[in-house]
C-alpha positions as CSV (number, residue, x, y, z in Angstrom):
1,M,18.9,-24.9,-15.1
2,I,19.9,-22.1,-12.7
3,G,18.9,-21.6,-9.1
4,V,19.0,-18.1,-7.5
5,D,19.3,-17.3,-3.9
6,T,18.1,-13.7,-3.8
7,H,19.3,-10.9,-1.5
8,K,19.0,-7.1,-1.3
9,D,22.3,-6.3,-3.0
10,V,23.6,-9.5,-4.5
11,H,22.1,-12.7,-6.0
12,V,23.9,-16.0,-5.8
13,V,23.4,-18.3,-8.7
14,V,24.2,-22.0,-9.3
15,A,24.0,-23.6,-12.8
16,L,23.1,-27.3,-13.2
17,S,23.2,-29.4,-16.3
18,A,20.0,-31.2,-17.5
19,H,21.3,-34.3,-15.7
20,G,21.8,-32.5,-12.4
21,A,25.6,-32.0,-12.4
22,T,26.8,-28.7,-10.8
23,L,28.4,-26.6,-13.5
24,A,29.3,-23.4,-11.8
25,T,28.3,-20.8,-9.2
26,C,28.6,-17.0,-9.3
27,S,27.3,-13.9,-7.7
28,F,25.8,-10.8,-9.4
29,P,24.7,-7.4,-8.2
30,T,21.0,-6.6,-8.1
31,T,21.2,-4.0,-10.9
32,I,20.1,-4.1,-14.6
33,A,23.7,-4.6,-15.6
34,G,24.0,-7.4,-13.0
35,Y,20.9,-9.0,-14.4
36,Q,22.3,-8.9,-17.9
37,Q,25.6,-10.4,-16.7
38,L,23.7,-13.1,-14.9
39,L,21.8,-14.0,-18.1
40,S,24.9,-13.9,-20.3
41,W,26.7,-16.2,-17.8
42,A,23.8,-18.7,-17.8
43,H,23.6,-18.7,-21.6
44,G,27.3,-19.7,-21.5
45,F,26.2,-23.2,-20.5
46,G,23.4,-23.5,-23.1
47,D,20.8,-21.6,-25.1
48,T,17.8,-22.8,-23.1
49,V,17.6,-21.5,-19.5
50,V,15.1,-22.3,-16.8
51,A,15.4,-20.3,-13.6
52,G,14.3,-21.4,-10.1
53,V,14.1,-18.1,-8.1
54,E,13.6,-17.6,-4.4
55,G,11.6,-14.6,-3.2
56,T,10.0,-13.7,-6.6
57,G,7.6,-11.3,-4.8
58,S,10.3,-9.5,-2.8
59,W,14.1,-9.4,-3.4
60,G,13.8,-11.5,-6.5
61,A,11.0,-9.4,-8.1
62,G,13.2,-7.3,-10.3
63,L,15.2,-10.3,-11.6
64,T,12.0,-12.2,-12.3
65,R,10.6,-9.4,-14.4
66,F,13.9,-9.1,-16.3
67,L,14.2,-12.8,-17.0
68,R,10.6,-13.0,-18.2
69,A,11.1,-10.1,-20.5
70,K,14.1,-12.0,-22.0
71,G,12.0,-15.1,-22.6
72,V,13.4,-17.1,-19.7
73,A,11.0,-19.5,-17.9
74,V,10.9,-18.6,-14.2
75,I,9.7,-20.9,-11.4
76,E,9.0,-19.7,-7.9
77,V,10.9,-21.7,-5.2
78,N,10.1,-21.5,-1.5
79,R,12.9,-20.7,0.8
80,P,14.0,-23.7,2.9
81,D,12.4,-23.8,6.4
82,R,14.4,-23.1,9.4
83,S,14.7,-26.7,10.6
84,M,16.2,-27.7,7.2
85,R,18.7,-24.7,7.4
86,R,19.8,-25.7,10.9
87,R,20.5,-29.3,9.7
88,R,22.5,-28.4,6.7
89,G,23.9,-25.0,7.7
90,K,23.2,-21.6,6.1
91,S,24.9,-21.2,2.7
92,D,23.8,-18.9,-0.2
93,T,25.4,-21.3,-2.6
94,V,23.6,-24.3,-1.1
95,D,20.3,-22.4,-1.2
96,A,20.8,-21.5,-4.8
97,E,21.6,-25.1,-5.7
98,A,18.6,-26.3,-3.8
99,A,16.4,-23.9,-5.8
100,A,17.7,-25.3,-9.1
101,R,17.3,-28.9,-8.0
102,A,13.7,-28.2,-6.8
103,V,12.8,-27.2,-10.3
104,L,14.8,-29.9,-11.9
105,S,13.1,-32.6,-9.8
106,G,9.6,-31.2,-10.4
107,Q,9.2,-30.3,-6.7
108,A,8.8,-26.6,-7.6
109,T,6.2,-25.9,-10.3
110,V,4.6,-22.6,-9.3
111,I,4.7,-19.8,-11.9
112,P,5.2,-16.5,-10.1
113,K,2.8,-13.6,-10.4
114,T,3.6,-11.2,-13.2
115,A,4.2,-8.3,-10.8
116,D,3.3,-6.0,-13.7
117,G,0.4,-4.2,-15.2
118,A,-2.7,-2.7,-13.5
119,M,-2.6,-5.1,-10.5
120,E,0.9,-4.2,-9.6
121,A,0.2,-0.5,-10.1
122,M,-2.8,-0.8,-7.7
123,R,-0.6,-2.5,-5.1
124,Y,1.8,0.4,-5.1
125,Y,-0.9,3.1,-5.0
126,K,-2.8,1.2,-2.3
127,L,0.4,1.0,-0.2
128,A,1.0,4.7,-0.5
129,K,-2.6,5.5,0.2
130,D,-2.9,3.3,3.3
131,S,0.3,5.0,4.7
132,A,-1.1,8.4,4.0
133,V,-4.4,7.6,5.7
134,K,-2.6,6.3,8.7
135,S,-0.4,9.4,8.9
136,R,-3.5,11.7,8.5
137,T,-5.4,9.9,11.3
138,Q,-2.4,10.3,13.6
139,A,-2.1,14.0,12.7
140,I,-5.8,14.6,13.3
141,N,-5.6,12.9,16.7
142,Q,-2.6,15.1,17.6
143,L,-4.4,18.2,16.5
144,K,-7.4,17.5,18.6
145,G,-5.1,16.8,21.6
146,V,-3.4,20.1,21.2
147,I,-6.8,21.9,20.9
148,V,-7.9,20.4,24.2
149,N,-4.6,21.1,26.1
150,G,-3.6,24.4,24.4
151,D,-5.1,27.8,24.2
152,P,-8.4,27.8,26.3
153,A,-9.8,30.7,24.2
154,L,-9.1,28.8,20.9
155,R,-10.5,25.6,22.4
156,E,-13.8,27.4,23.0
157,Q,-13.9,28.6,19.4
158,L,-13.3,25.2,18.0
159,T,-15.5,23.1,20.3
160,G,-18.5,21.6,18.5
161,L,-17.0,22.2,15.0
162,S,-16.4,19.3,12.6
163,T,-12.9,18.0,12.1
164,R,-12.7,19.6,8.7
165,A,-13.8,23.0,10.1
166,Q,-11.2,22.7,12.9
167,V,-8.5,22.0,10.4
168,Q,-9.5,24.9,8.1
169,H,-9.5,27.2,11.0
170,C,-6.1,26.1,12.3
171,V,-4.4,26.4,8.9
172,H,-4.8,30.2,9.1
173,L,-3.7,30.6,12.7
174,E,-1.2,33.4,13.1
175,P,1.7,32.3,15.3
176,A,2.4,34.6,18.2
177,A,5.8,36.2,18.5
178,A,6.0,35.5,22.2
179,S,7.8,32.4,23.3
180,T,5.1,30.8,25.5
181,A,3.4,27.5,25.7
182,I,0.2,28.9,24.2
183,A,2.2,30.4,21.3
184,A,3.9,27.1,20.7
185,S,0.5,25.3,20.7
186,R,-0.9,27.6,18.1
187,R,2.1,27.2,15.9
188,T,1.9,23.4,16.3
189,L,-1.8,23.5,15.4
190,R,-1.1,25.4,12.2
191,L,1.7,22.9,11.2
192,L,-0.5,19.9,11.9
193,A,-3.5,21.4,10.0
194,R,-1.3,22.0,7.0
195,R,0.0,18.5,7.2
196,I,-3.5,17.1,7.3
197,E,-4.5,19.2,4.2
198,H,-1.4,18.0,2.3
199,L,-2.2,14.3,3.2
200,T,-5.8,14.8,2.2
201,T,-4.8,16.0,-1.3
202,E,-2.3,13.1,-1.6
203,I,-5.0,10.6,-0.6
204,R,-7.5,12.0,-3.2
205,E,-4.8,11.8,-5.9
206,L,-4.1,8.2,-5.0
207,E,-7.8,7.3,-5.0
208,R,-8.0,8.7,-8.5
209,L,-5.1,6.7,-9.6
210,I,-6.5,3.5,-8.0
211,T,-9.8,4.1,-9.6
212,T,-8.2,4.5,-13.0
213,E,-6.3,1.2,-12.7
214,V,-9.4,-0.7,-11.4
215,R,-11.4,0.5,-14.5
216,T,-8.5,-0.6,-16.7
217,A,-8.3,-4.1,-15.1
218,A,-12.0,-4.7,-14.5
219,P,-14.2,-1.9,-16.2
220,K,-17.5,-3.0,-14.7
221,L,-16.4,-3.9,-11.2
222,L,-17.0,-0.4,-9.7
223,D,-20.5,-0.5,-11.1
224,L,-21.5,-3.2,-8.6
225,F,-23.5,-2.1,-5.6
226,G,-21.2,-1.6,-2.5
227,V,-17.9,-1.9,-4.4
228,G,-15.6,1.0,-4.0
229,H,-12.1,1.6,-5.3
230,D,-10.5,0.2,-2.1
231,S,-12.3,-3.1,-2.0
232,A,-12.0,-3.5,-5.8
233,A,-8.2,-3.0,-5.5
234,T,-7.8,-5.5,-2.7
235,P,-7.0,-9.1,-3.6
236,A,-9.9,-11.5,-2.9
237,H,-7.8,-13.6,-0.4
238,R,-7.4,-10.5,1.8
239,R,-11.1,-9.6,1.7
240,R,-12.2,-13.0,2.9
241,R,-13.3,-13.0,6.5
242,Q,-11.9,-15.7,8.7
243,P,-14.4,-17.8,10.6
244,R,-14.7,-17.1,14.2
245,A,-13.3,-19.7,16.6
246,S,-15.9,-21.7,18.4
247,H,-15.9,-21.4,22.3
248,R,-17.8,-24.6,22.7
């Protein structure tokens, strides 16, 4: 039995015997070579290894995937709460041993998510898309602000146009050679418009990738009325609406 206290650069590992005796402790870098060293070290105490790993969805995700690929049973272990850490003191070795003992005692039994396949791919694409959408919205708001406060003549030309038409017009603005506030505003509009077009292309590409992964994981889901690629790629627990608090 091994317990792993996971960190960004180094994982701390404690090995226990089947009877709960502490056999050894060691630290390994969070690299493929480090993972291999960790597994070889653990096999030095016996052929069968069960790993209790903290943070299987964050800093321990890479190690979890590696161990599973090598046939090692991995159990997800919750990090100790702050009150417990205050009582016993913060120690990576103590945390790693606690992870191993939680599995050995049967207190920890949760099998971590696979963090692989279509669902994990969707998570990455959705992360990138949400970031791109946020950045595009910010750029559009900035562009509209510069239109209002910049060149009055240009403002008259763009007033009443759709956002898409405004962006397309600003993409082709010729920056004036003069060093004036109006010239700077026109140059800024062109840069913002190009950024918006780039982000729009990126968003469409990510939407295509998300749709492909959704059809791989659940081919008929997008055929349902009202289900788009975004909602289909969002885990059910995040889609649930929380009940409103009563004011009575």
